[in-house]
C-alpha positions in Angstrom: -2.9 -18.9 -11.7 -6.3 -18.2 -11.5 -5.2 -14.9 -10.1 -3.3 -14.3 -13.2 -6.1 -14.9 -15.5 -3.8 -18.3 -16.9 -5.8 -21.2 -18.6 -3.7 -24.8 -17.5 -4.1 -28.0 -18.1 -3.6 -30.1 -14.9 -2.6 -33.7 -14.7 -3.1 -35.6 -11.4 -1.8 -39.5 -10.8 -4.1 -40.8 -9.0 -3.5 -43.2 -6.0 -5.4 -45.3 -3.8 -4.6 -46.5 -0.1 -1.7 -48.8 -1.5 1.4 -47.2 -1.5 2.6 -49.4 -4.5 -0.2 -47.1 -6.5 2.4 -44.4 -7.1 3.4 -46.6 -9.5 1.9 -44.4 -12.4 3.5 -41.7 -11.7 7.2 -43.6 -11.2 6.7 -45.2 -14.6 6.7 -41.6 -16.3 9.3 -40.2 -13.6 12.4 -40.3 -15.8 10.2 -39.9 -19.0 9.0 -36.5 -19.1 12.5 -34.8 -19.7 13.1 -33.1 -16.5 16.4 -32.2 -14.9 15.3 -32.9 -11.5 12.0 -35.5 -12.3 9.6 -34.9 -8.9 6.1 -33.3 -8.2 5.1 -30.8 -8.9 6.5 -30.5 -12.2 5.7 -27.3 -14.9 6.2 -28.1 -18.9 5.3 -24.0 -20.7 5.7 -24.8 -23.5 9.9 -25.9 -24.5 10.5 -25.2 -20.6 9.8 -27.8 -18.2 10.8 -27.4 -14.2 10.2 -28.8 -10.9 10.8 -27.7 -7.6 7.8 -25.9 -5.6 9.1 -22.6 -4.9 11.1 -22.3 -8.0 7.5 -22.8 -10.4 5.9 -20.3 -8.0 8.8 -18.2 -8.9 8.4 -18.9 -12.7 5.0 -17.8 -12.9 5.1 -14.7 -11.3 7.9 -13.5 -12.9 6.4 -14.4 -16.0 2.9 -13.3 -15.7 2.8 -11.0 -12.8 6.0 -9.8 -11.8 4.7 -7.6 -8.8 4.0 -10.8 -7.0 7.7 -11.1 -7.0 8.3 -8.1 -5.1 8.3 -4.5 -6.3 12.2 -3.6 -5.2 15.4 -5.8 -4.2 14.3 -5.3 -0.8 10.7 -6.8 -1.4 12.1 -9.5 -3.6 14.3 -10.4 -0.6 12.0 -10.8 2.0 9.2 -13.0 -0.3 12.1 -15.2 -1.0 13.3 -15.8 2.8 9.7 -16.4 3.5 9.3 -18.8 1.2 12.6 -21.1 2.4 11.4 -21.3 6.1 7.4 -21.6 4.7 8.9 -24.5 2.4 10.5 -26.2 4.9 7.7 -25.4 7.7 5.4 -27.3 4.9 7.7 -30.1 4.5 8.0 -30.3 8.6 4.2 -30.5 9.0 3.4 -32.9 5.7 5.8 -35.7 6.3 3.6 -37.2 9.9 0.9 -37.0 7.8 2.7 -40.0 5.6 4.8 -41.6 8.6 2.9 -41.3 12.4 0.1 -42.7 13.1 -0.5 -40.6 16.4 -2.7 -38.7 15.8 -2.1 -35.6 19.0 1.5 -35.9 17.9 0.5 -34.6 13.9 -1.5 -31.8 15.6 0.8 -31.1 17.5 3.5 -30.6 14.9 1.4 -28.9 12.6 0.5 -26.2 14.9 4.2 -26.1 15.1 5.0 -25.7 12.1 2.3 -23.0 11.3 2.8 -20.7 14.6 5.7 -18.7 13.1 4.2 -17.7 9.9 0.9 -17.0 11.5 3.2 -15.0 14.1 5.1 -13.3 11.3 1.8 -12.4 9.6 0.7 -10.4 12.7 -2.0 -8.1 11.4 -0.3 -7.5 7.7 -2.8 -8.0 5.0 -0.5 -10.7 3.4 2.8 -12.0 4.3 5.5 -9.5 3.4 3.0 -6.4 3.5 0.4 -4.5 2.1 0.8 -6.2 -1.4 0.2 -10.0 -2.1 3.1 -11.7 -3.7 3.2 -15.5 -4.7 4.2 -16.5 -1.4 0.3 -15.6 0.1 -0.6 -18.5 -2.3 1.9 -21.4 -1.3 1.0 -20.5 2.4 -2.8 -19.9 1.7 -3.2 -23.8 0.7 -1.2 -25.2 3.8 -3.2 -22.7 6.0 -6.1 -25.1 4.2 -4.5 -28.3 5.1 -3.8 -27.1 8.3 -7.3 -26.5 8.8 -8.1 -29.5 7.4 -5.9 -31.9 9.8 -6.8 -29.3 12.9 -10.7 -29.4 12.1 -10.4 -25.4 11.6 -8.0 -24.6 14.8 -6.0 -22.3 12.9 -8.9 -19.7 11.9 -10.9 -20.3 15.0 -8.1 -19.3 17.6 -6.2 -17.3 15.3 -7.9 -13.9 14.2 -5.7 -13.1 11.6 -5.5 -16.0 9.8 -9.2 -16.3 9.7 -9.4 -12.8 8.3 -6.1 -13.5 5.7 -8.0 -16.3 4.7 -10.9 -13.9 3.8 -8.9 -11.8 2.3 -7.1 -14.3 -0.1 -10.2 -16.3 -0.9 -11.7 -12.5 -1.9 -9.0 -11.7 -4.4 -9.7 -11.6 -8.3 -9.7 -14.7 -10.0 -9.6 -16.8 -6.6 -13.1 -15.9 -5.7 -14.5 -17.1 -8.8 -11.7 -20.5 -9.1 -13.0 -21.4 -5.6 -16.8 -20.7 -6.2 -16.7 -22.8 -9.8 -13.7 -25.3 -9.8 -14.3 -28.8 -9.1 -10.0 -28.8 -9.2 -11.0 -26.5 -6.0 -13.8 -28.2 -4.3 -11.9 -31.6 -4.9 -8.8 -30.5 -3.6 -7.0 -33.7 -2.0 -4.2 -32.8 0.8 -2.2 -35.9 0.5 -2.1 -38.8 -1.3 -4.4 -41.7 -0.7 -2.0 -43.4 1.0 -1.1 -41.0 3.5 -2.2 -41.3 7.0 -4.4 -38.4 7.1 -5.7 -36.9 4.4 -9.0 -35.6 3.3 -10.4 -38.1 0.7 -13.1 -39.3 2.0 -14.6 -35.2 2.5 -14.1 -34.7 -1.6 -15.4 -38.1 -2.7 
């Protein structure tokens, strides 16, 4: 949304190291008028929705349609990559909550990121020469991967390092990353996850 120049209000639900601290969200979950209550959710006027990829796609379609792709084929590719990315994000994220073995978590994260790194190849963006909404989703996931793997993804893959630099330099994104505490204090995973970055962003 920073890239698209959209103003928004963000709501975060506070958690602690205790899984029971989710209660703040659970108390509201079924009171928000959402058809499929979940996090994240979006409220845009009278339109309310959930599901990460659907929200990304909706925002792109409404405010910057070129981020959906400029042809039927491009839009199909964006949707295909989004499906793979979302599945692999779940694959890499869930062990952070369930697995105490850091070596195993690291290995799963590498495995989850590898197909997307390969698909990127030497292209500027995931789907070619033009940035798409799916790039912003992967950009965040790469930063999470680098957090888990101590910057290994960037250090071991020059195309990833160049991609992150390219995404960081996009208009609006550059300013947001430099000035917004929402970004500089960005948590990856909830406090009760076995692997997160809450200590680093205090």
